[in-house]
Backbone bond lengths (Angstrom), bond angles and torsions (degrees), N, CA, C in turn:
res aa  C-N    CA-C-N  psi(-1)  N-CA   C-N-CA  omega(-1)  CA-C   N-CA-C  phi
1 X - - - 1.469 - - 1.535 109.17 -
2 X 1.313 115.75 130.10 1.456 119.63 -175.30 1.525 111.00 -87.59
3 X 1.355 114.61 158.71 1.457 121.77 177.15 1.525 109.46 -90.91
4 X 1.291 117.09 135.04 1.458 122.36 -179.53 1.520 110.58 -58.24
5 X 1.330 116.49 129.60 1.463 120.51 178.55 1.529 110.89 -67.22
6 X 1.321 116.03 -32.05 1.462 118.67 176.54 1.529 110.76 -62.08
7 X 1.319 116.39 -39.09 1.461 120.74 178.43 1.525 110.78 -65.65
8 X 1.325 116.01 -40.07 1.470 120.01 179.12 1.514 110.57 -62.35
9 X 1.329 117.27 -45.44 1.466 120.59 -179.85 1.527 111.59 -69.10
10 X 1.314 116.43 -32.80 1.466 119.48 177.02 1.524 110.42 -62.95
11 X 1.330 116.64 -43.27 1.469 120.05 179.26 1.517 111.10 -67.92
12 X 1.315 117.52 -40.16 1.465 120.65 178.81 1.532 110.69 -61.79
13 X 1.334 116.21 -44.66 1.463 119.57 179.63 1.527 110.95 -64.74
14 X 1.333 116.50 -39.56 1.465 120.18 179.21 1.517 110.98 -63.07
15 X 1.318 116.99 -40.71 1.462 120.77 179.83 1.520 111.85 -67.26
16 X 1.315 116.92 -26.52 1.460 120.59 -178.10 1.525 112.44 -84.47
17 X 1.326 117.20 -39.27 1.462 119.70 -171.96 1.521 113.19 -65.88
18 X 1.332 118.26 -37.69 1.464 120.57 -177.53 1.527 112.00 -63.50
19 X 1.341 119.92 -52.99 1.470 118.42 178.58 1.517 113.76 -63.75
20 X 1.328 117.75 -34.09 1.470 120.05 178.14 1.522 109.88 -61.16
21 X 1.325 117.04 -46.87 1.455 120.16 -177.66 1.525 112.07 -71.70
22 X 1.321 117.98 -39.86 1.468 120.64 -179.87 1.522 110.52 -63.98
23 X 1.316 116.91 -46.59 1.470 120.20 179.84 1.519 110.29 -62.87
24 X 1.327 116.78 -42.18 1.469 120.21 -179.88 1.526 110.90 -62.56
25 X 1.323 117.86 -43.50 1.467 121.50 -179.35 1.520 110.68 -64.21
26 X 1.325 116.94 -45.60 1.472 120.65 -179.56 1.523 110.68 -60.97
27 X 1.318 117.03 -47.72 1.465 120.61 -178.98 1.525 111.57 -64.88
28 X 1.330 116.32 -34.57 1.461 120.18 179.14 1.524 111.07 -70.21
29 X 1.314 116.72 -42.79 1.461 119.99 -178.41 1.526 112.43 -64.47
30 X 1.323 116.92 -37.15 1.466 119.16 -179.19 1.522 111.80 -85.53
31 X 1.338 116.77 -0.30 1.455 120.66 176.62 1.512 114.80 80.30
32 X 1.332 117.33 16.60 1.461 120.04 -179.06 1.529 111.75 -76.63
33 X 1.330 116.43 -28.35 1.462 120.41 175.33 1.526 107.88 -123.51
34 X 1.312 116.24 153.15 1.457 121.41 -179.79 1.527 110.46 -76.13
35 X 1.321 115.48 165.52 1.460 120.07 177.88 1.525 111.45 -64.50
36 X 1.328 116.63 -34.21 1.465 119.94 178.28 1.524 110.62 -63.86
37 X 1.335 116.17 -43.53 1.465 120.16 178.08 1.517 110.85 -65.52
38 X 1.325 115.90 -42.79 1.460 119.71 179.15 1.525 110.93 -61.35
39 X 1.324 117.09 -38.93 1.459 120.40 179.47 1.526 110.69 -59.62
40 X 1.327 116.33 -43.55 1.466 120.37 -179.41 1.528 110.82 -67.19
41 X 1.335 116.16 -47.29 1.464 120.22 -178.88 1.526 110.30 -65.76
42 X 1.341 116.35 -42.89 1.454 119.76 179.42 1.519 112.37 -63.14
43 X 1.333 116.33 -41.17 1.463 120.04 177.71 1.526 110.70 -62.71
44 X 1.335 115.89 -38.06 1.462 119.63 177.26 1.529 110.91 -63.09
45 X 1.344 115.74 -43.13 1.457 119.58 177.64 1.516 112.56 -61.48
46 X 1.333 116.27 -38.88 1.460 119.92 179.05 1.528 111.68 -68.24
47 X 1.317 116.60 -35.98 1.464 119.64 176.95 1.531 110.84 -65.93
48 X 1.329 116.20 -37.99 1.467 119.93 176.99 1.531 109.43 -64.26
49 X 1.338 115.80 -41.84 1.466 119.65 178.28 1.529 110.82 -63.31
50 X 1.328 116.29 -38.83 1.459 120.22 177.61 1.524 110.94 -63.53
51 X 1.332 115.85 -40.00 1.467 119.68 177.38 1.529 110.59 -64.74
52 X 1.347 116.30 -42.02 1.465 119.98 179.11 1.525 110.50 -60.31
53 X 1.328 115.91 -42.50 1.459 120.13 179.16 1.527 110.94 -63.89
54 X 1.336 115.96 -46.95 1.460 119.68 -178.48 1.522 112.44 -65.91
55 X 1.340 116.21 -44.98 1.465 119.84 -179.87 1.520 110.86 -64.32
56 X 1.340 115.50 -38.75 1.459 118.32 178.03 1.516 111.81 -64.92
57 X 1.333 116.58 -39.57 1.451 119.89 178.76 1.518 111.95 -64.62
58 X 1.338 116.10 -43.60 1.473 119.89 177.54 1.520 109.98 -62.22
59 X 1.340 115.73 -41.98 1.468 119.86 -178.66 1.526 111.19 -61.86
60 X 1.324 116.77 -42.82 1.470 118.94 -179.47 1.524 111.40 -61.37
61 X 1.329 116.88 -40.47 1.465 120.16 179.39 1.528 110.84 -66.14
62 X 1.340 115.54 -46.01 1.472 119.43 -177.54 1.529 111.31 -67.15
63 X 1.350 116.09 -37.29 1.467 119.18 178.32 1.523 110.17 -65.21
64 X 1.326 116.72 -39.99 1.464 120.70 179.05 1.525 111.14 -61.86
65 X 1.342 115.55 -37.14 1.468 119.87 -177.12 1.527 111.28 -81.65
66 X 1.333 116.74 -46.12 1.467 120.88 -171.69 1.518 113.75 -89.97
67 X 1.347 116.41 -23.09 1.464 118.68 -176.84 1.515 113.58 83.24
68 X 1.350 117.14 10.42 1.465 119.76 177.24 1.526 110.66 -65.14
69 X 1.324 115.01 165.84 1.450 120.59 175.25 1.534 109.77 -84.70
70 X 1.352 115.27 165.19 1.459 118.99 175.55 1.511 114.35 123.77
71 X 1.348 116.44 17.47 1.459 118.35 179.27 1.532 111.92 -56.71
72 X 1.320 116.74 -46.46 1.465 120.21 -175.43 1.530 112.32 -67.05
73 X 1.346 120.08 -49.03 1.467 119.46 176.73 1.531 112.61 -58.73
74 X 1.331 116.74 -38.31 1.469 119.97 179.08 1.530 110.37 -65.30
75 X 1.333 115.52 -42.02 1.462 119.57 179.04 1.525 111.08 -63.50
76 X 1.327 117.29 -39.49 1.464 121.17 178.16 1.524 110.55 -59.77
77 X 1.333 116.23 -42.64 1.462 120.02 178.91 1.515 112.34 -62.57
78 X 1.331 116.87 -46.06 1.464 121.17 -179.88 1.525 110.78 -65.14
79 X 1.335 117.04 -45.71 1.460 121.19 -178.12 1.525 111.56 -63.74
80 X 1.326 116.50 -42.58 1.468 120.14 178.82 1.518 110.74 -61.91
81 X 1.326 116.55 -43.48 1.457 120.20 178.79 1.517 111.90 -60.79
82 X 1.326 117.16 -42.07 1.462 120.43 -179.98 1.523 110.67 -66.11
83 X 1.331 117.28 -45.26 1.467 121.60 -177.79 1.528 111.00 -62.32
84 X 1.320 116.78 -40.61 1.461 120.79 -176.70 1.523 111.79 -79.31
85 X 1.328 117.23 -42.73 1.457 120.69 -171.43 1.524 113.95 -86.18
86 X 1.324 118.32 -28.27 1.461 120.53 -175.53 1.528 112.89 -58.39
87 X 1.357 119.59 -47.94 1.466 118.39 178.82 1.526 113.04 -62.09
88 X 1.329 116.49 -35.16 1.458 120.51 -179.79 1.525 110.27 -67.63
89 X 1.313 116.38 -46.33 1.470 121.17 179.92 1.520 109.65 -62.11
90 X 1.334 116.65 -42.07 1.471 120.05 -179.64 1.526 110.81 -63.71
91 X 1.336 116.85 -44.49 1.465 121.12 -178.95 1.525 111.29 -62.58
92 X 1.318 115.91 -43.64 1.467 120.10 -179.87 1.528 110.43 -65.36
93 X 1.332 116.68 -40.98 1.460 120.27 179.25 1.527 110.98 -64.25
94 X 1.339 116.54 -41.73 1.452 120.28 177.71 1.530 110.81 -66.21
95 X 1.334 115.63 -42.32 1.460 120.73 -178.34 1.510 113.83 -66.68
96 X 1.335 116.70 -22.03 1.465 120.14 -179.59 1.523 111.76 -65.60
97 X 1.329 117.00 -15.01 1.471 120.10 179.79 1.525 111.77 -78.66
98 X 1.337 117.27 -9.95 1.457 121.07 -174.29 1.530 110.56 -114.03
99 X 1.342 116.77 156.81 1.472 119.59 178.76 1.519 111.02 -64.39
100 X 1.330 116.38 154.37 1.468 121.68 -179.24 1.527 107.98 -82.18
101 X 1.317 115.61 87.86 1.456 122.84 -179.76 1.524 108.32 -139.97
102 X 1.319 116.44 167.01 1.461 120.01 174.95 1.519 112.16 -137.92
103 X 1.319 116.22 17.20 1.459 120.91 -177.92 1.522 108.19 -147.31
104 X 1.337 116.64 118.86 1.457 121.78 -178.64 1.525 108.51 -128.92
105 X 1.325 116.27 137.37 1.460 121.25 179.25 1.525 109.84 -138.88
106 X 1.326 115.86 149.30 1.460 119.91 174.83 1.522 111.07 -73.72
107 X 1.331 116.98 -18.81 1.462 122.13 178.11 1.517 109.24 -129.42
108 X 1.331 116.44 126.09 1.458 120.33 177.06 1.522 111.77 -89.59
109 X 1.315 117.40 -30.64 1.465 120.75 -177.92 1.521 112.47 -78.98
110 X 1.323 116.86 -29.95 1.460 120.52 -178.94 1.527 110.06 -141.46
111 X 1.338 117.40 65.07 1.463 119.89 -175.96 1.528 111.40 -71.38
112 X 1.335 118.43 146.26 1.463 120.80 174.06 1.526 110.79 -56.31
113 X 1.307 116.84 145.97 1.465 121.58 -174.83 1.523 111.93 -76.97
114 X 1.330 115.21 133.29 1.460 122.37 171.73 1.530 107.68 -92.25
115 X 1.328 117.53 128.65 1.462 120.81 -172.45 1.520 113.64 -104.37
116 X 1.341 118.35 -9.28 1.459 120.56 -177.13 1.518 112.00 -62.48
117 X 1.315 116.05 137.85 1.468 120.55 -178.82 1.523 111.91 -71.94
118 X 1.344 117.66 -18.05 1.473 120.82 179.95 1.523 110.94 -103.82
119 X 1.335 116.76 31.17 1.460 121.65 -179.26 1.524 111.51 -106.63
120 X 1.331 117.36 30.59 1.457 120.78 -179.34 1.529 110.71 -64.87
121 X 1.322 116.04 142.73 1.461 121.13 176.99 1.510 114.60 86.11
122 X 1.322 118.42 0.14 1.457 120.61 -179.62 1.528 110.46 -77.52
123 X 1.311 115.97 155.08 1.455 121.57 174.74 1.512 115.30 79.63
124 X 1.338 118.04 3.48 1.461 119.75 -176.99 1.530 111.79 -66.04
125 X 1.338 117.16 -31.43 1.453 119.73 -178.32 1.509 114.31 -77.42
126 X 1.334 117.28 -10.08 1.462 119.63 -177.40 1.526 112.26 -68.75
127 X 1.318 117.21 -21.09 1.461 121.00 178.83 1.527 112.84 -93.02
128 X 1.327 116.30 -2.11 1.466 121.74 -177.61 1.526 109.34 -100.12
129 X 1.332 118.12 113.83 1.475 120.02 -178.42 1.525 113.13 -56.20
130 X 1.334 116.88 -38.36 1.466 119.61 -179.60 1.518 111.04 -66.44
131 X 1.347 116.41 -42.23 1.465 120.39 178.83 1.520 110.71 -64.27
132 X 1.332 116.72 -41.58 1.463 120.00 178.93 1.528 110.69 -62.13
133 X 1.323 116.17 -40.13 1.461 120.06 179.59 1.532 110.55 -65.24
134 X 1.322 117.37 -40.19 1.459 121.26 178.74 1.520 111.00 -63.66
135 X 1.331 116.48 -41.80 1.465 120.35 179.96 1.525 110.73 -64.11
136 X 1.319 116.56 -45.56 1.457 120.19 -179.42 1.536 111.37 -64.70
137 X 1.329 116.15 -38.31 1.464 119.41 179.99 1.527 111.36 -68.65
138 X 1.337 116.54 -37.83 1.462 120.65 -178.14 1.515 112.43 -76.74
139 X 1.348 116.46 -33.38 1.462 120.59 -175.78 1.535 110.31 -130.71
140 X 1.318 117.48 72.47 1.473 120.33 -176.15 1.522 113.24 -64.49
141 X 1.332 117.64 -20.88 1.458 120.00 179.76 1.511 114.05 -85.07
142 X 1.321 117.19 -6.32 1.473 121.19 -178.48 1.525 109.56 -90.45
143 X 1.324 115.43 71.89 1.463 121.39 -179.23 1.530 109.16 -131.68
144 X 1.315 115.52 161.18 1.460 121.88 -179.88 1.528 110.66 -57.34
145 X 1.325 115.20 136.20 1.463 120.80 177.89 1.533 109.59 -109.50
146 X 1.341 115.94 148.20 1.462 121.81 170.95 1.521 107.71 -127.54
147 X 1.329 116.37 124.00 1.457 122.15 -177.54 1.523 109.94 -115.11
148 X 1.313 114.87 142.32 1.461 120.97 -178.43 1.534 109.72 -85.53
149 X 1.329 115.80 54.93 1.467 122.63 177.15 1.524 107.84 -139.90
150 X 1.313 116.39 164.56 1.456 120.14 -179.66 1.515 110.60 -73.03
151 X 1.308 116.42 157.08 1.457 121.20 -178.39 1.524 111.08 -65.38
152 X 1.317 118.22 -35.32 1.468 120.26 -179.85 1.527 111.03 -69.26
153 X 1.327 118.07 -40.10 1.467 120.55 177.84 1.527 111.20 -67.05
154 X 1.323 116.92 -42.92 1.463 120.39 179.88 1.523 110.81 -65.80
155 X 1.317 116.62 -35.97 1.460 120.51 178.31 1.526 110.29 -59.05
156 X 1.317 117.40 -39.48 1.459 120.70 178.98 1.512 112.49 -65.13
157 X 1.334 117.17 -41.43 1.462 120.71 179.16 1.525 110.49 -65.73
158 X 1.317 116.58 -42.81 1.466 121.16 179.42 1.530 109.97 -62.38
159 X 1.315 117.31 -42.59 1.463 121.27 179.51 1.528 111.00 -60.86
160 X 1.329 116.78 -41.02 1.467 120.28 179.12 1.523 111.51 -65.12
161 X 1.328 117.27 -40.65 1.462 120.08 179.14 1.525 111.74 -66.02
162 X 1.314 116.88 -36.97 1.469 120.87 177.15 1.519 110.28 -64.97
163 X 1.326 116.60 -43.36 1.462 120.83 179.12 1.530 111.02 -63.31
164 X 1.348 116.96 -39.55 1.456 120.79 179.97 1.524 111.77 -63.40
165 X 1.321 116.37 -28.88 1.463 120.60 179.10 1.521 112.04 -87.42
166 X 1.285 117.00 -3.59 1.468 123.02 179.71 1.521 112.36 59.34
167 X 1.346 115.95 34.23 1.451 119.42 170.34 1.527 108.80 -74.93
168 X 1.304 116.11 145.22 1.467 121.07 -176.83 1.532 110.29 -87.87
169 X 1.342 118.68 112.22 1.466 120.40 -179.82 1.535 111.01 -64.37
170 X 1.316 116.52 138.10 1.453 122.26 176.08 1.525 110.47 -108.96
171 X 1.327 116.80 -48.16 1.461 120.75 174.52 1.529 107.91 -140.85
172 X 1.309 115.68 150.20 1.456 121.06 178.46 1.520 108.55 -144.49
173 X 1.330 115.53 115.09 1.457 121.53 178.94 1.528 108.15 -109.27
174 X 1.330 115.17 91.47 1.465 120.42 -178.04 1.520 110.25 -74.50
175 X 1.331 117.77 130.83 1.472 119.84 179.16 1.529 110.80 -64.38
176 X 1.333 115.73 133.89 1.458 120.25 -178.97 1.514 113.34 -71.54
177 X 1.321 117.24 -25.64 1.459 121.85 177.54 1.523 108.67 -153.85
178 X 1.319 116.23 -175.10 1.464 120.54 -176.02 1.518 113.82 -76.12
179 X 1.320 117.28 1.72 1.471 120.84 -178.97 1.530 111.42 -115.78
180 X 1.337 116.74 11.33 1.463 121.28 -178.92 1.527 110.21 -112.29
181 X 1.326 115.62 157.87 1.460 121.94 179.28 1.524 109.83 -88.54
182 X 1.323 116.14 146.60 1.459 121.46 176.09 1.516 110.74 -124.51
183 X 1.318 116.64 153.63 1.477 120.79 178.50 1.520 109.72 -148.88
184 X 1.311 115.10 143.09 1.462 122.62 175.65 1.520 108.57 -130.56
185 X 1.322 116.02 132.91 1.462 122.07 172.40 1.519 108.28 -120.04
186 X 1.320 116.13 132.19 1.459 121.11 -178.77 1.523 109.26 -142.88
187 X 1.325 116.22 165.04 1.462 121.85 -179.79 1.524 109.35 -121.80
188 X 1.323 116.12 130.47 1.462 122.60 175.35 1.530 108.08 -103.84
189 X 1.330 116.08 130.12 1.460 121.48 -179.68 1.522 109.11 -111.93
190 X 1.320 116.53 125.46 1.464 120.34 -178.83 1.521 110.27 -75.77
191 X 1.324 116.06 174.45 1.455 121.54 -178.26 1.518 111.94 -57.33
192 X 1.319 117.19 -37.08 1.464 120.17 -177.72 1.527 112.36 -95.90
193 X 1.334 117.81 2.46 1.453 120.14 172.31 1.516 116.85 105.63
194 X 1.347 119.01 1.48 1.462 119.20 175.39 1.522 109.21 -65.85
195 X 1.338 117.18 138.44 1.457 121.23 -176.33 1.526 111.15 -116.29
196 X 1.325 114.53 130.28 1.460 122.38 177.39 1.524 108.06 -123.24
197 X 1.329 115.66 141.05 1.463 118.95 177.49 1.521 110.29 -100.83
198 X 1.324 114.98 136.62 1.460 122.24 177.56 1.515 108.39 -113.30
199 X 1.320 117.44 131.67 1.460 122.64 176.98 1.523 108.55 -125.58
200 X 1.322 116.23 129.70 1.460 122.26 -179.09 1.519 108.75 -127.84
201 X 1.328 115.97 127.63 1.464 121.91 179.60 1.531 108.79 -118.25
202 X 1.331 116.19 134.47 1.457 122.50 177.12 1.524 108.37 -118.54
203 X 1.349 115.95 124.52 1.468 120.97 -177.16 1.527 109.68 -122.20
204 X 1.329 117.66 129.97 1.465 119.15 174.87 1.527 110.85 -69.98
205 X 1.319 116.88 132.16 1.465 122.52 177.65 1.526 108.00 -133.79
206 X 1.315 115.27 175.52 1.464 119.77 -175.34 1.522 112.07 -60.84
207 X 1.342 117.69 -33.54 1.462 121.25 -176.95 1.522 113.29 -90.84
208 X 1.323 118.07 1.90 1.453 120.39 -179.71 1.512 111.45 138.79
209 X 1.318 116.77 -110.47 1.462 121.33 -178.78 1.521 109.73 -136.27
210 X 1.318 115.49 129.84 1.463 121.83 176.43 1.515 108.89 -97.47
211 X 1.327 115.95 134.31 1.465 120.70 -177.82 1.521 110.33 -123.32
212 X 1.324 115.51 129.17 1.466 122.10 171.80 1.523 108.75 -119.59
213 X 1.318 115.15 146.56 1.461 120.96 -176.99 1.520 109.50 -136.29
214 X 1.316 114.64 145.00 1.455 121.16 179.25 1.520 108.90 -138.12
215 X 1.312 116.53 141.78 1.461 121.90 177.40 1.520 108.16 -137.12
216 X 1.335 116.70 127.92 1.464 120.76 -173.95 1.516 110.44 -142.32
217 X 1.324 115.81 142.82 1.460 121.75 178.88 1.519 110.46 -90.38
218 X 1.319 115.68 139.68 1.461 120.53 179.19 1.527 112.48 -73.84
219 X 1.336 117.39 -23.15 1.470 119.87 -172.65 1.513 109.35 -137.66
220 X 1.330 115.74 145.87 1.451 121.85 172.29 1.517 113.00 105.41
221 X 1.318 115.39 164.52 1.448 120.97 177.59 1.510 112.17 -92.95
222 X 1.328 117.19 -22.13 1.454 122.62 178.68 1.515 109.96 -144.42
223 X 1.329 116.28 158.06 1.463 120.60 -175.83 1.516 113.69 -116.53
224 X 1.352 117.71 7.83 1.458 123.07 -179.48 1.531 111.82 58.50
225 X 1.331 116.05 29.06 1.452 120.46 176.59 1.512 115.30 83.72
226 X 1.330 117.14 5.09 1.472 120.95 -174.29 1.523 111.86 -63.17
227 X 1.315 117.79 -47.90 1.465 120.33 -173.99 1.526 112.83 -67.84
228 X 1.322 116.98 -43.16 1.450 119.85 178.81 1.511 112.07 -64.04
229 X 1.335 116.92 -43.43 1.461 119.93 178.75 1.523 110.87 -67.28
230 X 1.333 117.27 -33.70 1.463 119.59 177.44 1.528 110.85 -61.79
231 X 1.329 116.26 -44.09 1.462 119.68 179.40 1.523 110.50 -64.14
232 X 1.325 117.23 -46.78 1.462 120.37 -179.09 1.533 111.29 -60.50
233 X 1.315 117.19 -43.90 1.462 120.50 -178.86 1.529 111.30 -66.44
234 X 1.342 116.30 -41.39 1.461 119.69 -179.79 1.527 110.57 -64.51
235 X 1.318 117.02 -45.31 1.463 120.35 -178.43 1.531 111.16 -67.75
236 X 1.328 116.98 -34.58 1.465 119.43 176.68 1.526 110.29 -64.42
237 X 1.334 116.53 -42.23 1.465 120.31 177.47 1.524 111.07 -66.25
238 X 1.328 116.31 -36.59 1.464 119.80 178.35 1.530 110.27 -66.55
239 X 1.323 117.33 -41.67 1.463 120.99 176.67 1.530 110.40 -57.66
240 X 1.338 115.78 -45.02 1.464 120.36 -179.01 1.528 111.00 -65.99
241 X 1.339 116.50 -40.08 1.462 120.06 -179.48 1.530 111.06 -63.55
242 X 1.309 116.70 -41.66 1.468 120.24 179.28 1.521 110.67 -68.16
243 X 1.331 116.61 -40.04 1.462 120.19 -179.04 1.528 112.14 -70.41
244 X 1.340 116.34 -35.86 1.463 120.25 -176.50 1.522 112.59 -74.41
245 X 1.318 116.55 -34.97 1.466 121.09 -178.68 1.513 108.03 -131.84
246 X 1.332 117.66 77.51 1.465 120.33 -176.12 1.527 111.78 -55.98
247 X 1.312 114.46 133.10 1.462 121.48 178.23 1.537 108.93 -93.33
248 X 1.326 117.85 164.34 1.460 119.63 178.29 1.525 111.05 -54.78
249 X 1.321 115.90 134.73 1.458 120.29 -178.16 1.506 110.56 -67.84
250 X 1.345 114.41 156.63 1.452 119.78 176.49 1.524 109.76 -61.08
251 X 1.326 116.26 143.93 1.463 121.21 -173.11 1.514 112.03 -57.44
252 X 1.352 117.32 -35.17 1.459 120.15 -177.84 1.509 112.73 -66.86
253 X 1.376 117.06 -15.73 1.450 120.29 -177.02 1.523 112.05 -105.60
254 X 1.314 118.03 0.38 1.457 120.45 -178.99 1.535 109.54 -82.92
255 X 1.343 115.43 148.21 1.451 121.33 177.76 1.532 110.55 -81.91
């Protein structure tokens, strides 16, 4: 009894896709290859996984009908395709709920500055009323915050939250006193190596400290909602941190 050729090719494709994707992810995370190169290599790996899934599915049907051997190789192809493709399909489906953007800010008129040299083309949607409306509708929590604490105290809380998220600091301008502005720029790296820059500006105002935050992806036309959700989650955690451990109120608000 012969082994199904579809099953053989399904197993071969499955054996190839895993090392291709693992090597690509490792090289991307350590910065050895660019995001553009990783996109091409990663897409190739996903196509191989798709072939493994399809070939395995065909093999299972043909084996059931013909009685050929190859159940296990066919199953390996199908299983590999599901394991590799399912997270991608889920992410894309989830991301379809958000506008196709890669730059989100709590302020469109005065967004925090992105300093990365590979951040060309960012901020173009901030001048488009329709784009601004889409961003606000998708991420209602990504708005400017004002806290009744000093800028130096708030800067410390923000720094701790950034450290807890293991974002990589790029620049940090600590305010010298309660009447100076502070800014932090950091980079968040995803599991597969995509890099987004976060910029946070703290400004002293009459009511305490005003905070604006921006998150932008270095690569791609859309971020599947990552940047907007990152801002909303960070600000929600910051709100909780301030509420849980109230800091000394701004001098202008003290009795």
